[in-house]
C-alpha positions as CSV (number, residue, x, y, z in Angstrom):
1,M,196.6,7.9,-173.4
2,G,196.0,11.5,-172.5
3,S,196.6,15.0,-173.8
4,L,197.5,18.3,-172.4
5,V,198.1,21.9,-173.5
6,C,201.5,23.2,-173.1
7,T,201.6,26.1,-170.6
8,Q,204.6,27.6,-172.6
9,C,203.7,27.5,-176.2
10,G,200.2,26.5,-176.2
11,K,200.4,23.5,-178.4
12,T,198.6,20.1,-177.5
13,F,200.7,17.2,-176.8
14,H,200.0,13.5,-176.2
15,F,201.3,11.0,-173.4
16,D,201.1,7.6,-172.3
17,V,202.1,8.4,-168.8
18,V,201.5,11.6,-167.1
19,P,204.8,13.5,-167.4
20,R,206.6,14.6,-164.2
21,R,207.5,18.0,-165.7
22,G,203.8,18.8,-165.7
23,A,201.9,20.5,-168.6
24,I,205.0,21.3,-170.5
25,C,205.7,19.7,-173.9
26,F,209.0,18.0,-174.4
27,K,210.5,20.7,-176.8
28,C,209.8,23.4,-174.2
29,H,211.2,21.2,-171.5
30,V,214.4,20.5,-173.5
31,Q,215.0,24.4,-174.2
32,S,214.8,25.1,-170.5
33,V,217.5,22.3,-169.6
34,N,220.8,23.9,-169.2
35,L,223.3,21.5,-170.8
36,G,226.7,22.8,-169.2
37,F,230.3,21.6,-170.2
38,T,232.1,19.5,-167.5
39,Y,235.4,20.5,-168.6
40,G,234.9,23.8,-170.1
41,R,233.7,24.7,-173.5
42,D,237.3,25.0,-174.8
43,N,237.7,21.2,-174.7
44,F,234.9,20.9,-177.2
45,H,235.8,23.6,-179.8
46,G,239.6,24.0,-180.5
47,P,242.7,21.9,-180.2
48,T,242.4,18.5,-178.3
49,I,244.1,17.8,-175.0
50,K,246.8,15.8,-176.7
51,E,247.5,18.6,-179.2
52,R,247.6,21.2,-176.4
53,E,250.2,18.8,-174.5
54,R,252.3,18.7,-177.6
55,N,252.3,22.5,-177.7
56,I,253.1,22.9,-173.9
57,L,255.9,20.4,-174.3
58,A,257.6,22.1,-177.4
59,N,257.3,25.5,-175.8
60,A,259.0,24.3,-172.5
61,E,261.9,22.3,-174.5
62,R,262.0,25.6,-176.8
63,N,262.6,27.7,-173.5
64,G,265.0,25.3,-172.0
65,V,262.7,24.1,-169.2
66,E,262.7,20.3,-168.6
67,P,258.8,19.4,-168.3
68,Q,257.7,17.0,-165.8
69,Y,254.3,15.2,-165.3
70,V,252.5,16.1,-162.1
71,G,250.6,13.2,-160.5
72,N,250.5,9.6,-162.0
73,K,251.5,9.4,-165.7
């Protein structure tokens, strides 16, 4: 077991195995990781995909358009 001083925040952290990220504590490492959204932020905040589908179908029927699915459904 060893200990290092974080190069970003200056705190001492302990480890069992030398970290591959270098002398950066886990807290600073996690802050630097960019967690992106695969399907866009709107899919995680707001109406669900099924609710959006219902709205699209309702709007199409209201406007007299016959909606058809694209691809395999």
